[in-house]
LOBA-411771 format. One record per residue: x, y, z of N, C-alpha, C in turn; residue in three letters. Coordinates in steps of 0.05 Angstrom, whole numbers, padded with zeros to 5 digits, always signed. Each point is the difference from the previous one (the first is absolute). Last residue first. Layout:
XYZXYZXYZALA;...
# end
This chain:
+01890-02132-00033+00002+00028-00008+00017+00016+00020SER;-00028-00096+00002+00027+00006-00011+00004+00030-00005THR;-00061-00064+00071-00003+00021-00019+00029+00008-00010ASP;-00015-00062+00070-00011-00013-00024-00002+00020-00023GLN;+00029+00026+00089+00020-00014-00016-00010-00014-00025PRO;-00024+00087+00061-00016-00021-00011+00017-00017-00018SER;+00019+00072+00088+00009-00012-00026-00020-00022-00007LEU;-00010+00092+00066-00003-00028-00005+00010-00008-00027VAL;-00009+00084+00084+00010-00008-00026-00001-00030-00002GLY;-00043+00086+00063+00001-00029-00004+00010-00006-00029HIS;-00006+00090+00030+00001-00013+00027+00005-00030-00003VAL;+00040+00065-00075-00026-00010+00009+00003-00011+00028PRO;+00064+00080-00040-00002-00029+00005-00029-00008+00008PRO;+00031+00082-00065-00010-00004+00027-00003-00030+00005THR;+00075+00039-00072-00029+00002+00005-00007-00005+00030GLY;+00093-00033-00021-00016+00012-00021-00030+00000+00008ARG;+00069-00029+00060+00018+00011-00021-00016+00012-00023GLU;-00026-00050+00086+00000+00030+00000+00017+00012-00022GLY;-00023-00095+00019+00025+00010+00013+00001+00030+00002ALA;-00070-00044-00047-00003-00005+00029+00024+00008+00016MET;+00004+00008-00094-00020+00019+00011-00003-00005+00030THR;+00055-00060-00045+00013+00026+00002-00019+00022+00010GLU;-00036-00085-00016+00018-00001+00023+00015+00026+00003ILE;-00054-00010-00076-00017+00001+00024+00018+00000+00025LEU;+00042-00013-00083-00010+00028+00003-00017+00003+00025GLY;+00029-00086-00021+00023+00016+00007-00008+00029+00004SER;-00065-00064-00032+00005+00000+00029+00024+00017+00009VAL;-00043-00023-00090-00002+00027+00012+00008+00001+00029GLY;-00003-00081-00057+00014+00020-00015+00001+00028+00013GLY;-00049-00075+00037+00029-00004+00003+00016+00021-00015ARG;-00095+00034+00030+00009-00026-00010+00030-00002+00001GLY;-00063+00062+00068+00017-00001-00025+00004-00029-00008ALA;-00064+00072+00066+00005-00028-00007+00016+00000-00026VAL;-00029+00072+00086+00010-00003-00027+00007-00030-00004ALA;-00064+00070+00071+00014-00025-00007+00010+00001-00029ARG;-00053+00051+00090+00015+00008-00024+00019-00022-00008PRO;-00087-00029+00053+00027+00011+00005+00011+00010-00027LEU;-00086-00046+00018+00001+00027-00010+00028+00013+00004ASP;-00028-00089+00030-00002+00000-00029+00005+00028-00011GLU;-00004-00015+00094+00026-00008-00012-00001+00000-00030PHE;-00062+00034+00080+00001+00005-00029+00027-00007-00013PRO;-00054-00048+00086+00017+00023-00005+00004+00002-00030TYR;-00053-00070+00036-00006+00021+00019+00016+00025-00005ALA;-00004-00094-00041-00009+00024-00015-00006+00024+00017GLY;+00033-00096+00016-00024+00011+00013-00011+00024-00016SER;+00082-00048-00021-00024-00012-00011-00025+00012+00012ALA;+00085+00029+00031-00004+00007-00028-00026-00011-00011LEU;+00024-00024+00088-00008+00028-00002-00005+00009-00029ILE;+00033-00088+00016-00028+00003+00010-00009+00029-00003GLU;+00089-00019-00020-00018-00010-00021-00029+00002+00008LEU;+00065+00023+00064+00000+00019-00022-00019-00008-00022ALA;+00017-00059+00072-00018+00022+00008-00002+00021-00022ARG;+00061-00070-00013-00028-00010+00000-00020+00021+00007ARG;+00091+00021+00007-00007-00003-00028-00029-00010-00002TYR;+00037+00005+00086-00004+00027-00011-00009-00001-00029ALA;+00025-00081+00044-00025+00010+00010-00007+00028-00011PRO;+00085-00039-00026-00024-00012-00012-00026+00010+00012SER;+00084+00067+00004-00004-00029+00006-00026-00009-00010ASP;+00080+00081-00025-00027-00006+00007-00002-00029+00008VAL;+00085+00081-00005-00015-00021-00012-00027-00004+00012GLY;+00065+00051+00060+00008-00008-00028-00018-00022-00009LEU;+00017+00082+00084-00015-00023-00010+00007-00004-00029THR;+00027+00053+00103+00005-00003-00028-00015-00024-00011GLY;-00016+00066+00090+00000-00027-00012+00006+00002-00030LEU;-00001+00057+00102+00006+00002-00028+00004-00028-00012ILE;-00045+00055+00091+00008-00026-00011+00003+00003-00030ARG;+00008+00076+00084-00011-00008-00026+00010-00028-00007ILE;+00003+00069+00079-00002-00029+00002-00012-00012-00026GLU;+00027+00093+00023-00028-00006-00008-00005-00031+00002LYS;+00086+00035+00022-00019+00017+00015-00029-00007-00006TYR;+00071-00045-00048+00000-00007+00029-00022+00016+00014VAL;+00014+00018-00090-00009-00027+00002-00003-00009+00029ILE;+00040+00083-00021-00029+00001-00002-00012-00028+00002LEU;+00094+00015-00004-00011+00000+00026-00031+00002+00000ASP;+00056+00003-00081-00007-00026+00011-00013+00000+00027PRO;+00000+00070-00083+00008+00001+00028-00007-00026+00014TRP;+00027+00015-00108-00021+00004+00019+00010-00001+00028PHE;+00026-00014-00113+00009+00015+00024-00025+00005+00018GLU;+00029-00078-00079-00021+00017+00011+00011+00014+00025VAL;+00041-00046-00099+00000+00001+00029-00021+00020+00010ASN;-00019-00050-00092+00020+00019+00010-00001-00001+00030ALA;-00058-00054-00053+00019+00008-00022+00021+00020+00009GLY;-00083-00047+00044+00007+00028+00000+00016+00008-00024ARG;-00080-00079+00011+00029+00004+00003+00007+00029-00005THR;-00095-00044+00040+00013+00010-00023+00030+00004+00005GLY;-00059-00030+00068-00003-00020-00021+00014+00010-00026ALA;-00013+00016+00113+00016+00009-00022+00000-00021-00022VAL;-00063+00031+00090+00007-00022-00018+00015+00012-00023VAL;-00025+00030+00106+00007+00009-00027+00009-00024-00016VAL;-00061+00020+00097+00016-00017-00017+00005+00013-00027THR;-00022+00037+00110-00010-00009-00025+00020-00016-00017GLY;+00007+00049+00088-00006-00028+00001-00011-00012-00025GLY;-00010+00101+00004+00017-00013+00020-00009-00030+00002HIS;-00024+00043-00093-00004+00007+00028+00019-00014+00018ARG;+00015+00029-00107-00008-00022+00018-00003+00010+00028VAL;+00030+00055-00075-00028-00006-00001-00010-00021+00020LEU;+00093+00029-00012-00016+00022+00010-00029-00006+00001SER;+00061-00062-00037+00005+00002+00029-00015+00023+00012LEU;-00004-00012-00093-00014-00022+00014+00004+00002+00030ALA;+00047+00059-00056-00028+00008+00003-00016-00022+00014GLN;+00088-00019-00023+00000+00021+00021-00028+00008+00006VAL;+00012-00056-00072+00005-00015+00025-00001+00019+00023PHE;-00006+00036-00087-00025-00013+00009+00004-00015+00026ALA;+00072+00043-00049-00015+00017+00018-00025-00013+00011ALA;+00056-00043-00067+00011+00000+00027-00016+00016+00020PRO;-00020-00047-00094-00010+00024+00013+00010+00000+00029ALA;+00001-00071-00072+00020+00021-00005-00009+00026+00011LYS;-00079-00059+00002+00025-00010-00010+00018+00024-00006ALA;-00093-00026+00068+00014+00017-00020+00026-00013-00009THR;-00068-00028+00067+00004-00016-00024+00013+00017-00022VAL;-00025-00002+00112+00016+00015-00019+00006-00018-00024ASP;-00072+00009+00087+00010-00019-00020+00014+00016-00022ILE;-00037+00008+00110+00008+00015-00024+00013-00020-00019VAL;-00070-00001+00093+00017-00014-00020+00007+00019-00023VAL;-00048+00033+00074+00009-00025+00013+00020-00014-00018HIS;-00015+00108-00005-00006-00027-00011+00009-00022+00018ALA;-00025+00097+00043+00013-00008-00025-00006-00029-00006LEU;-00061+00076+00061+00018-00024-00001+00011-00004-00028PRO;-00061+00076+00014+00025+00001+00014+00018-00025-00003GLY;-00088+00016-00040-00003+00015+00024+00025+00000+00017GLY;-00015-00037-00090-00005-00018+00023-00005+00014+00026THR;+00017+00046-00084-00020-00020-00006-00007-00017+00024ALA;+00069+00066+00005-00026+00013-00003-00022-00021-00005GLU;+00089-00031+00004-00009+00009+00026-00027+00014-00001ARG;+00041-00025-00081-00009-00024+00015-00010+00008+00028LEU;+00037+00068-00055-00025-00010-00012-00011-00024+00016ALA;+00085+00035+00023-00021+00019+00008-00027-00010-00010LYS;+00075-00049-00027-00004-00003+00029-00023+00018+00009VAL;+00029+00005-00091-00017-00023+00006-00004-00004+00030PRO;+00016+00090-00060+00013-00014+00022-00018-00025+00007ASP;+00010+00053-00100-00014-00001+00025+00014-00017+00020ASP;+00033+00017-00090-00016+00024+00005-00013+00001+00028THR;+00054-00073-00036+00015+00023-00010-00014+00027+00006THR;-00036-00088+00019+00019+00009+00021+00017+00023-00010VAL;-00102-00034-00020+00024+00004-00016+00021+00013+00019ASP;-00089-00063+00026+00017+00024+00004+00023-00001-00020ILE;-00104-00045+00034+00022-00002-00019+00016+00026+00001VAL;-00078-00061+00062+00015+00025-00004+00021-00006-00021ILE;-00063-00067+00018-00014+00022+00014+00014+00027-00004ASP;-00005-00092-00066+00017+00016+00018-00016+00023+00013ALA;-00031-00070-00067-00008+00002+00028+00017+00015+00018GLY;+00000-00015-00100+00004-00026+00014-00005+00001+00030PHE;-00007+00078-00055-00019-00020-00011+00002-00027+00014ARG;+00064+00066+00020-00026+00008+00011-00021-00020-00009LYS;+00084-00009-00038+00000-00010+00028-00026+00007+00014ALA;+00017+00034-00087-00008-00028-00001-00002-00012+00029MET;+00034+00086-00009-00029+00000-00007-00011-00028-00001ALA;+00092+00010+00010-00014+00007+00025-00030+00002-00004LEU;+00051-00014-00076+00002-00024+00017-00013+00005+00027ARG;+00009+00070-00063-00021-00019-00008+00000-00025+00017PRO;+00069+00064+00020-00027+00011+00004-00022-00019-00009ALA;+00099-00008-00006-00015-00017+00019-00028+00010+00004ASP;+00063+00045-00057-00004-00027-00011-00016-00017+00019ASN;+00025+00089+00026-00021-00001-00020-00005-00028-00010ALA;+00047+00009+00098+00001+00013-00026-00023-00006-00019GLY;+00015-00064+00080+00018+00022-00003+00000+00011-00028ALA;-00063-00061+00080+00014+00000-00026+00018+00024-00001GLY;-00064-00064+00078+00016+00023-00009+00012-00005-00028THR;-00087-00033+00071+00018-00008-00022+00015+00025-00009VAL;-00063-00038+00091+00012+00022-00015+00019-00012-00021LEU;-00088-00036+00064+00023-00006-00016+00009+00025-00016VAL;-00067-00042+00087+00008+00024-00015+00026-00006-00014CYS;-00046-00069+00046-00020+00020+00003+00006+00026-00016SER;+00021-00111-00016+00013+00025+00008-00021+00023+00000ALA;-00009-00099-00022-00016+00016+00019+00013+00025+00009GLY;+00025-00072-00067+00006-00007+00028-00014+00017+00021ALA;-00006+00018-00094-00013-00026+00005+00005-00010+00028GLU;+00043+00078-00026-00028+00005+00002-00016-00026+00005LYS;+00092-00005-00015-00006+00010+00027-00029+00007+00003VAL;+00029-00032-00085+00004-00020+00020-00007+00010+00028ALA;-00002+00059-00075-00022-00019-00001+00002-00020+00023VAL;+00072+00059-00010-00025+00015+00008-00023-00020+00001LEU;+00081-00031-00034+00001+00002+00029-00025+00014+00011ALA;+00009-00001-00093-00005-00028+00010+00000+00000+00030SER;+00024+00079-00043-00029-00004-00003-00007-00028+00011LEU;+00091+00020-00003-00014+00017+00020-00030-00004-00001GLY;+00052-00043-00064+00003-00013+00026-00012+00017+00022ARG;-00002+00033-00089-00016-00024+00002+00003-00014+00027ILE;+00024+00101+00006+00001-00018-00023-00016-00025+00005GLY;+00018+00081+00058-00026-00006-00011+00001-00017-00025PRO;+00059+00028+00097+00003-00009-00028-00027-00009-00011GLY;+00013-00002+00102+00017+00018-00015+00005-00011-00028LEU;-00077-00009+00084+00013-00014-00022+00016+00020-00017ILE;-00050-00012+00105+00011+00018-00020+00015-00017-00021ALA;-00083-00017+00081+00022-00010-00017+00009+00023-00019VAL;-00061-00030+00096+00006+00022-00018+00025-00008-00016VAL;-00074-00069+00049+00027+00012-00002-00001+00024-00019ASP;-00075-00062+00019+00002+00025+00015+00027+00014-00002GLY;-00003-00105-00015-00023+00018-00004+00003+00025+00018PRO;+00093-00044-00023-00025-00008+00013-00023+00018-00007LYS;+00108-00037-00032-00020+00022-00001-00027-00011+00010THR;+00097-00036-00006-00023-00009+00016-00020+00022+00003GLN;+00085-00004-00053-00004+00019+00023-00023-00007+00018PRO;+00020-00060-00074+00026+00007+00013-00005+00019+00024VAL;-00076-00024-00055+00012-00023+00014+00024+00008+00016THR;-00045+00069-00052-00016-00012+00021+00015-00022+00016VAL;+00038+00053-00075-00018+00018+00014-00015-00011+00024GLY;+00062-00050-00057+00014+00023+00011-00018+00018+00017TRP;-00038-00077-00043+00021-00008+00019+00013+00024+00013ARG;-00067+00016-00065-00012-00016+00022+00022-00006+00021VAL;+00026+00041-00081-00015+00019+00017-00011-00014+00025GLY;+00041-00052-00066+00020+00015+00015-00014+00019+00019ALA;-00054-00046-00059+00010-00018+00020+00021+00014+00018GLY;-00030+00046-00074-00020+00000+00021+00007-00019+00022LEU;+00057+00005-00076+00001+00024+00017-00021+00001+00022PRO;-00002-00078-00056+00026+00004+00012+00001+00025+00017ASN;-00077-00025-00051+00003-00017+00023+00027+00005+00014PHE;-00031+00040-00083+00001+00016+00024+00002-00017+00025LEU;-00015-00034-00088+00028+00003+00006+00004+00018+00024THR;-00087-00016-00037+00010-00021+00019+00029+00003+00006ALA;-00044+00053-00066-00005+00010+00027+00011-00020+00020VAL;+00007-00027-00088+00016+00024+00004-00004+00012+00028VAL;-00051-00077-00026+00028-00006+00005+00017+00025+00004PRO;-00105-00005+00028+00015+00003-00025+00030-00004+00006ASP;-00083-00043+00057+00021+00020+00001+00016+00001-00027LEU;-00073-00062+00029-00010+00026-00009+00022+00021-00003ALA;+00017-00090+00035-00008-00001-00028-00008+00027-00011ASP;+00073-00013+00080-00029-00002-00003-00009+00004-00029PRO;+00096-00040+00023-00012+00026-00003-00030-00003-00003VAL;+00079-00062+00051-00021+00000-00021-00013+00028+00000LYS;+00103-00020+00029-00027+00004+00011-00020+00002-00022HIS;+00109-00040+00024-00019+00012-00018-00027+00002+00014VAL;+00113-00023+00012-00024+00004+00015-00019+00016-00019ILE;+00093-00070-00015-00016+00024-00004-00024+00001+00019SER;+00071-00070-00014-00001+00015+00025-00016+00026-00003ASP;+00016-00062-00075-00014-00013+00022-00004+00016+00025PRO;+00009+00055-00091+00016-00021+00012-00016-00013+00023ALA;-00029+00053-00092-00006-00001+00029+00014-00024+00013LEU;+00011+00066-00095+00003-00026+00013-00006+00003+00030TYR;-00039+00061-00084+00018+00000+00023+00000-00028+00012GLN;-00028+00056-00100-00003-00022+00019+00021+00002+00022HIS;-00007+00068-00065-00027-00012-00005-00005-00023+00019THR;+00063+00081+00032+00001-00023-00019-00028-00010-00004ALA;+00042+00058+00071+00002+00014-00026+00002-00021-00022TYR;-00004-00022+00095-00025+00005-00012+00001+00015-00026GLY;+00076-00073+00043-00012+00027+00005-00025+00004-00016GLY;+00064-00077-00003-00003+00006+00028-00013+00027+00006TRP;+00032-00071-00077-00025+00015+00001-00008+00006+00029LEU;+00078-00056-00027+00003+00028-00008-00024+00018+00005SER;+00015-00097+00027-00006+00004-00028-00001+00029-00010PRO;+00078-00024+00046-00022-00013-00014-00025+00000+00018ALA;+00082+00070+00002-00011-00021+00016-00024-00011-00014LYS;+00044+00074-00036+00018-00023-00003-00009-00024+00018ASP;-00039+00088+00000-00012-00017-00021+00018-00025-00005VAL;-00007+00053+00097+00014-00001-00025-00014-00018-00020THR;-00053+00052+00077+00015-00025-00002+00013-00001-00028ILE;-00068+00062+00042+00028+00008+00006+00018-00024-00001TYR;-00098+00000-00009+00007+00026-00011+00028+00009+00005GLY;-00038-00071+00068-00010+00005-00027+00006+00028-00009TYR;+00066-00043+00071-00029+00007-00001-00008+00007-00029MET;+00087-00021+00062-00012-00019-00018-00030+00005-00001ASP;+00061+00046+00058+00018-00005-00023-00013-00017-00021ARG;-00041+00025+00085+00001+00023-00018+00017-00006-00025LEU;-00039-00087+00048+00005+00027+00010+00002+00021-00021GLY;+00012-00108+00006-00007+00020-00020+00006+00028+00009HIS;+00016-00079+00054+00005-00010-00027-00003+00021-00021ARG;-00017+00018+00092+00028-00007-00003+00006-00009-00028VAL;-00077+00072+00028+00003-00029-00005+00030-00006-00005CYS;-00051+00085+00022+00027-00007+00008+00006-00030-00003ARG;-00084+00038-00020+00018+00019-00015+00029-00006+00007GLN;-00073-00044+00044+00013-00014-00022+00015+00019-00019TYR;-00046-00006+00096+00018+00021-00011+00015-00011-00024SER;-00060-00051+00059-00015+00018-00017+00016+00023-00012GLY;+00027-00079+00055-00009+00023+00016-00016+00020-00016ALA;+00040-00076-00041-00019-00010+00019-00011+00022+00018ARG;+00068+00023-00062-00025-00007-00014-00021-00011+00020CYS;+00087+00020+00033-00015+00024-00007-00026-00006-00014PRO;+00056-00075+00023-00012+00014+00023-00015+00026-00007GLU;+00005-00077-00075+00020+00013+00017-00014+00016+00023CYS;-00052-00046-00069+00013-00018+00019+00019+00014+00019GLU;-00051+00033-00080-00020-00010+00019+00012-00017+00022ARG;+00035+00053-00079+00006-00029+00002-00020-00013+00019CYS;-00014+00091-00062+00002-00010+00028+00005-00030-00001SER;+00003+00101-00063-00004-00029+00001+00005-00009+00028LEU;-00031+00102-00042+00019-00017+00014-00009-00030-00001PHE;-00052+00067-00043+00027+00004-00010+00020-00018+00014VAL;-00106-00025-00020+00017+00015+00019+00028+00002-00010GLU;-00092-00010-00059+00025-00013+00007+00016+00017+00020VAL;-00109-00018-00035+00020+00021+00005+00025-00014+00012ALA;-00082-00042-00068+00014+00001+00026+00018+00025+00001VAL;-00087-00059-00056+00016+00024+00001+00013+00003+00028ARG;-00030-00094-00054-00005+00019+00022+00018+00025-00003ASP;+00003-00078-00059-00022+00019-00006-00006+00020+00022GLY;+00046-00092+00027+00002+00012-00026-00025+00017-00006GLU;+00015-00011+00102+00002-00018-00022+00003+00015-00026GLY;+00012+00007+00119-00009+00012-00026+00004-00021-00022VAL;+00030-00002+00096-00029+00001-00001-00010+00013-00025GLY;+00093-00023+00034-00009+00027-00003-00030+00003-00001TRP;+00041-00087+00009+00014+00018+00020-00011+00028-00001ARG;-00030-00065-00063-00010-00007+00026+00012+00019+00021ALA;+00030+00009-00088-00029+00007+00001-00011-00006+00028ALA;+00089-00025-00018-00003+00029+00002-00029+00008+00003ALA;+00018-00091-00017+00010+00008+00027-00003+00030+00005GLY;-00021-00035-00086-00020-00008+00020+00009+00008+00028ARG;+00034+00058-00084+00003-00027+00010-00020-00006+00022GLY;-00012+00073-00084+00008-00003+00029+00001-00030+00007ILE;-00017+00085-00084+00006-00028+00006+00009-00002+00029ARG;-00038+00080-00028-00003-00014-00026+00006-00030+00003GLU;-00036+00087+00064+00016-00025+00000-00005-00015-00026ILE;-00008+00107+00008-00016-00024+00001+00019-00024+00000VAL;+00019+00105+00040-00005-00015-00025-00016-00026+00005GLY;+00061+00091+00045-00026-00012+00001-00005-00014-00027VAL;+00090+00048+00060-00013-00015-00022-00027-00010+00007SER;+00081+00060+00031-00027+00004+00009-00018-00014-00021GLU;+00097+00011-00006-00005-00015+00025-00028+00004+00010HIS;+00079+00020-00084-00029-00003+00004-00005-00018+00024GLY;+00088+00005-00075-00012+00013+00023-00030-00008+00003PRO;+00086-00054-00042-00027+00009-00007-00012+00013+00024ILE;+00110-00006-00021-00023-00013+00012-00026+00011-00012PHE;+00120+00000+00001-00024+00005-00015-00023-00016+00013ALA;+00088+00036+00057-00009-00021-00019-00026+00009-00014TYR;+00045+00046+00074+00023-00010-00016-00008-00020-00021ALA;-00050+00089+00051-00001-00029-00003+00023-00009-00018THR;-00042+00093+00063+00018-00013-00019-00001-00030+00000PRO;-00066+00084+00023+00005-00026+00012+00018-00015-00020LEU;-00014+00081-00029+00002+00007+00029+00003-00025+00016VAL;-00015+00004-00097+00026-00007+00011+00004+00008+00029GLY;-00078+00006-00064+00019+00023-00002+00027-00007+00012THR;-00071-00065+00001+00003+00009-00028+00022+00021-00002TYR;-00027-00033+00086+00015-00020-00015+00007+00011-00028GLN;-00054+00054+00051+00027+00000+00012+00017-00022-00013GLU;-00091+00007-00024+00016+00021-00013+00028+00003+00013HIS;-00057-00068+00035+00003-00003-00029+00016+00022-00012ASP;-00025+00003+00091+00022-00019-00005+00005-00003-00029THR;-00073+00053+00030+00025+00013+00001+00024-00019-00005GLY;-00088-00036-00042+00003+00017+00023+00028+00012+00000CYS;-00082-00060-00061+00026+00013+00000+00002+00018+00025LEU;-00061-00095-00035+00002+00027+00011+00028+00011+00001GLY;-00048-00072-00067+00022+00001+00019+00002+00029+00010CYS;-00070-00076-00058+00007+00027+00008+00022-00001+00021ALA;-00029-00079-00047-00019+00019-00012+00008+00029+00007GLU;+00052-00101-00009-00001+00025+00014-00019+00019-00014VAL;+00009-00109+00013-00004+00019-00022-00004+00027+00013LEU;+00052-00086+00046-00020+00021+00001+00000+00016-00026LEU;+00031-00103+00043+00006+00021-00020-00024+00019+00000LEU;+00047-00075+00076-00022+00008-00017+00010+00021-00020ALA;+00030-00087+00079+00003+00027-00010-00023+00007-00019ASP;+00019-00088+00044-00001+00020+00021+00003+00029-00010ASP;+00002-00085-00054-00020-00005+00021-00005+00025+00017GLU;+00042+00022-00094-00001-00026+00015-00021+00000+00021GLY;+00026+00052-00100-00011+00004+00027-00003-00028+00013ILE;+00065+00051-00081-00016-00023+00007-00010+00004+00029ASP;+00023+00088-00057+00012-00023+00015-00020-00023+00002PRO;+00013+00076-00081-00016-00005+00024+00010-00025+00014LEU;+00065+00066-00057-00017-00025-00002-00017-00003+00025SER;+00032+00097-00037+00009-00022+00017-00018-00024-00004PHE;+00031+00105-00045-00018-00023+00000+00013-00022+00017GLU;+00008+00115-00001+00013-00026-00005-00022-00022+00002ARG;+00021+00118+00001-00019-00023-00004+00015-00026-00007PRO;+00036+00085+00061+00004-00013-00026-00021-00023-00002VAL;+00029+00096+00057-00019-00023+00001-00001-00012-00028LEU;+00062+00074+00054+00001-00018-00024-00017-00024+00005ARG;+00022+00072+00064-00013+00012-00022+00001-00017-00026ARG;+00067-00034+00072-00018+00023+00004-00010+00012-00026PRO;+00025-00099-00013+00015+00021+00014-00019+00023+00005GLU;-00036-00079-00031+00028-00009-00003+00019+00019+00014GLU;-00106-00032+00003+00016+00024+00007+00029-00009+00000LEU;-00087-00042-00054+00023-00006+00017+00015+00027+00005VAL;-00102-00040-00034+00018+00023+00000+00022-00005+00020LEU;-00065-00074-00059+00007+00014+00025+00017+00024-00006ALA;-00065-00091-00041+00013+00026-00006+00004+00016+00025SER;-00009-00112-00022-00010+00024+00015+00016+00024-00009ALA;-00022-00095-00058+00018+00016+00016-00015+00021+00016ASN;-00017-00105-00050-00010+00027+00005+00020+00015+00018MET;
# end
């Protein structure tokens, strides 16, 4: 039996290929992929913004059912055949200093250079990404059991919601009663909104820019935002001061992409002694007044990736049904239609959905 996969051979060239299913030993497993979430990384890989010198199977937000698993892996991960799991993008040797400290994004053996959805197909057994009917789970994988009641398509939100938990709460140490500003109303902005609300934030502002963000800001209100602002027409600093009676944000979370002005806005929205978390990439140099960081004693933190506690918390929140994640503007495509969906998410055709998902078992 073979696995069917989509291989990104070069920018904008996703080619269907067949691969033999690997033998599974004591410490690894084989996943039947039910759904794979799509994010900015996917369309940056597809369009060539993130250049790659080799062919690979994309997809790093995989949810599926364990089809085969070795006894050692089953004991280590606490799952068995037939269990639905979410697969973390990073692998961990569990032995090096970064892994022991919980920063396994910097694992000496794996790290950024060796993560699911970005490994050459020339490395056996080739099935290293979620754009395939099956994904190989290596011994150093980290997986989380998905609650039984959670639909696999919705469960792919474990990744962005996990990011929201880590970027919005864990890294800045958001506390009950904090005032929070979130820049960007996409899936990661909404996820950060949910995370800080769960942490007890007293007032949360979410910003967007322009007509395309209007429905996303409306969705942010449904998810619990106290204030939503289109920065092309309204002043977010003024709006936040009016809502709080003067004080600005304890924490500002910038999840925008390719929006240099957002970073400058973050510095304006944060109060003296506050924290700015930079989670989105700029794509360009940013012009700002550095002395403001000194005068306001701003703490600026960059953050990359998610960790296991955040993923576990994300799955708990999703399973609780407390937020309308099922109602997100969503598009699900089979293997035959994923290129078009990625182009839409890149803003090249039509209005991008908030949540895009590949269903690899579907050939349409």
